C-alpha positions in Angstrom: -4.3 -17.1 -2.5 -2.9 -16.6 0.9 -5.5 -18.6 2.6 -4.5 -19.8 6.0 -1.0 -18.3 5.7 -2.1 -14.6 5.8 -1.0 -14.1 9.5 2.4 -15.6 8.6 2.8 -13.4 5.6 2.1 -10.3 7.6 4.5 -11.2 10.3 7.2 -12.1 7.7 6.6 -9.0 5.8 7.0 -6.8 8.8 10.2 -8.6 9.8 11.5 -8.2 6.3 10.9 -4.4 6.3 12.7 -4.2 9.8 15.7 -6.2 8.6 16.1 -4.4 5.2 15.7 -0.9 6.8 18.2 -1.8 9.4 20.6 -3.1 6.9 20.5 0.2 5.1 21.3 2.1 8.3 18.0 3.8 7.9 15.5 4.8 10.7 12.1 4.2 9.3 10.0 4.4 6.0 8.3 6.8 3.8 5.2 5.8 1.7 3.2 7.6 -0.9 -0.5 7.5 0.3 -2.6 7.5 -2.8 -5.9 6.5 -1.2 -5.7 3.2 -3.0 -5.6 -0.4 -1.6 -1.9 -1.0 -2.3 -0.7 2.1 -0.6 -3.0 1.4 2.3 -1.7 -2.2 2.9 2.0 -0.8 2.6 1.3 1.8 5.2 -0.3 -0.7 7.5 2.8 -2.9 7.2 5.2 0.0 7.6 3.4 1.2 10.8 3.6 -2.3 12.2 7.4 -2.3 11.5 8.1 1.1 12.5 5.3 2.5 14.8 7.2 5.8 15.4 8.9 6.3 12.1 6.5 5.7 9.2 5.6 8.8 7.2 2.7 8.8 4.7 2.8 11.5 2.0 -0.4 12.5 0.2 0.4 14.2 -3.0 -2.6 15.5 -5.0 -1.9 16.7 -8.5 -5.1 17.6 -10.2 -6.3 14.4 -8.5 -9.7 13.1 -7.7 -10.7 14.6 -4.4 -12.2 11.3 -3.2 -8.7 9.7 -3.4 -7.5 12.4 -0.9 -10.3 11.7 1.4 -9.6 8.0 1.2 -6.0 8.6 1.9 -6.7 10.7 4.9 -9.0 7.9 6.2 -6.3 5.3 5.8 -3.8 7.6 7.6 -6.4 8.1 10.5 -7.2 4.3 10.6 -3.6 3.4 11.0 -2.5 6.4 12.9 0.2 7.2 10.5 2.1 10.6 10.6 1.1 12.4 7.4 2.3 15.3 5.2 0.2 16.7 2.4 2.1 18.2 -0.6 0.0 19.6 -3.4 2.0 19.3 -6.5 -0.4 21.0 -8.9 1.6 24.3 -9.0 4.9 22.4 -9.4 3.3 20.5 -12.3 2.1 23.8 -14.0 5.5 25.4 -13.5 7.3 22.5 -15.2 4.9 22.6 -18.1 5.4 26.2 -18.6 9.1 25.8 -18.9 9.3 22.7 -21.4 8.6 22.5 -25.1 6.0 20.5 -27.1 3.3 20.6 -24.5 0.7 21.2 -27.3 1.8 18.0 -29.1 3.1 15.8 -26.3 1.2 12.4 -25.8 -1.2 12.4 -22.9 0.8 9.7 -21.2 4.0 11.8 -21.3 2.2 14.7 -19.6 0.5 12.3 -17.2 3.6 10.5 -16.2 5.1 13.8 -14.9 2.8 13.4 -11.9 4.2 10.2 -10.5 7.8 11.3 -11.2 7.2 14.6 -9.2 5.7 12.3 -6.3 8.9 10.1 -6.5 11.1 13.2 -6.1 9.0 14.3 -3.1 9.2 11.0 -1.4 12.9 10.9 -1.8 13.2 14.5 -0.3 11.4 13.2 2.9 13.3 10.0 3.0 16.8 11.6 2.7 15.8 14.4 5.1 14.5 11.9 7.7 17.2 9.1 7.1 14.5 6.7 6.0 13.8 4.4 3.0 11.1 4.9 0.4 8.7 1.8 0.3 7.0 1.2 -3.1 3.4 0.1 -3.5 3.5 -1.8 -6.8 2.3 -5.4 -6.8 3.3 -8.4 -8.9 0.4 -8.0 -11.2 1.3 -4.5 -12.1 4.9 -5.1 -12.3 4.3 -8.2 -14.7 2.6 -6.0 -17.3 4.6 -2.8 -16.6 1.5 -1.0 -15.3 3.6 1.7 -13.4 5.6 4.7 -14.3 9.3 4.2 -14.7 11.2 6.4 -12.3 7.8 7.4 -10.8 5.8 5.0 -8.7 8.3 2.4 -10.0 11.0 4.3 -8.0 11.5 2.9 -4.5 14.0 1.1 -2.2 11.8 -1.8 -1.1 8.8 -3.5 -2.5 6.8 -5.5 0.1 4.0 -6.3 -2.3 6.4 -7.1 -5.3 5.6 -10.9 -5.1 2.0 -10.6 -4.4 -0.9 -10.5 -6.9 -3.7 -7.9 -6.8 -6.0 -10.6 -5.3 -3.5 -11.4 -2.6 -3.3 -7.6 -1.8 -7.0 -7.5 -1.4 -6.8 -10.5 1.0 -4.2 -8.6 3.0 -6.3 -5.5 2.9 -9.3 -7.3 4.5 -7.1 -8.9 7.1 -5.5 -5.6 8.1 -8.9 -3.9 8.2 -8.2 -1.3 5.5 -11.4 0.9 5.2 -14.1 -0.9 3.0 -14.5 2.0 0.6 -10.7 1.8 -0.2 -10.9 -1.9 -0.7 -14.1 -1.9 -2.8 -13.5 0.9 -5.2 -12.4 0.1 -8.7 -8.6 0.4 -8.8 -7.3 3.3 -10.9 -3.9 5.0 -11.4 -5.7 8.4 -11.6 -3.3 9.8 -14.2 -5.6 10.4 -17.1 -9.0 11.2 -15.8 -10.2 8.6 -13.5 -10.0 5.6 -15.9 -10.1 2.2 -14.1 -7.0 0.1 -14.3 -8.7 -2.7 -16.0 -10.0 -0.4 -18.9 -6.5 1.0 -19.4 -4.8 -2.5 -19.4 -7.4 -4.0 -21.6 -8.1 -7.1 -19.5 -9.3 -7.6 -15.9 -7.4 -8.3 -12.8 -9.1 -11.8 -12.6 -7.7 -12.7 -16.0 -4.3 -11.5 -15.0 -4.6 -13.5 -11.8 -5.3 -16.7 -13.8 -2.3 -15.9 -16.1 0.1 -15.5 -13.1 -1.3 -18.7 -11.5 -0.5 -20.7 -14.6 -4.3 -21.0 -15.7 -3.8 -19.6 -19.2 -6.4 -22.1 -20.6 -9.1 -20.4 -18.5 -8.7 -17.0 -20.3 -9.0 -16.1 -24.0 -6.0 -16.5 -26.3 -6.2 -12.7 -27.1 -5.7 -11.9 -23.5 -2.9 -14.3 -23.1 -1.2 -12.8 -26.1 -1.7 -9.2 -24.9 -0.2 -10.1 -21.4 2.6 -11.8 -23.1 3.4 -8.8 -25.3 3.2 -6.4 -22.3 5.5 -8.5 -20.3 8.1 -8.6 -23.0 7.7 -4.9 -24.0 8.0 -3.7 -20.4 11.1 -5.7 -19.5 13.2 -2.5 -19.4 11.1 -1.2 -16.5 11.9 -4.3 -14.4 15.6 -4.2 -14.8 18.5 -1.7 -14.5 19.5 0.0 -17.7 21.9 -2.1 -19.9 25.5 -1.1 -19.5 28.0 -1.0 -22.4 30.6 -3.5 -21.7 34.4 -2.9 -22.4 35.5 -6.4 -21.1 35.9 -7.7 -24.6 37.6 -4.6 -25.9 40.2 -4.0 -23.2 42.2 -7.1 -22.4 
């Protein structure tokens, strides 16, 4: 837990964003505003770092209408410039032009949505000379609970070393709207299934795992997290490159 260090964490996170954006010769940041707690915290940090050049993009795609309302409330709360890009027709157009949609796994179809969102964010970032700031946290990254080249596609990850519980702490400190903090987290890709149901364990159990308290959770959950960590290693690393160093001397 962040405990008494929360003010220092926020200050250093803002400085870190400023330094890295400047290092890239960029002028500000672009963030996907989903209406969830992670994106709300990232928007708040981005706004502190770049008061005049933080853009939040709301990108509904057959999404829960409540999420859009929460995203708008977050944008209003932190006075963030906002663009709304409805990707539903783009999604439909893509499905009308690819094969196997009748037999494709639900996840293959659902993952198109975050990949369309990533494309949209980079469009705005390149147009405005900014960086895309990701919203994934350490808990999700550990078990691969994100879409490769979707919400996993970004330039900087301010929450990448913070657990979900630490993100909730930050959200309270930054005064993210209560309804955003308190609603059950969901990726919103297949229906409105809560994250914990999709993962098969709770964020509390994952928190204990990450804090080295494996004895306080069931062996079955430990085994499942271990397996997810190993299976999703490819999501956390660059693709392996074929090496010619031993062939060409």
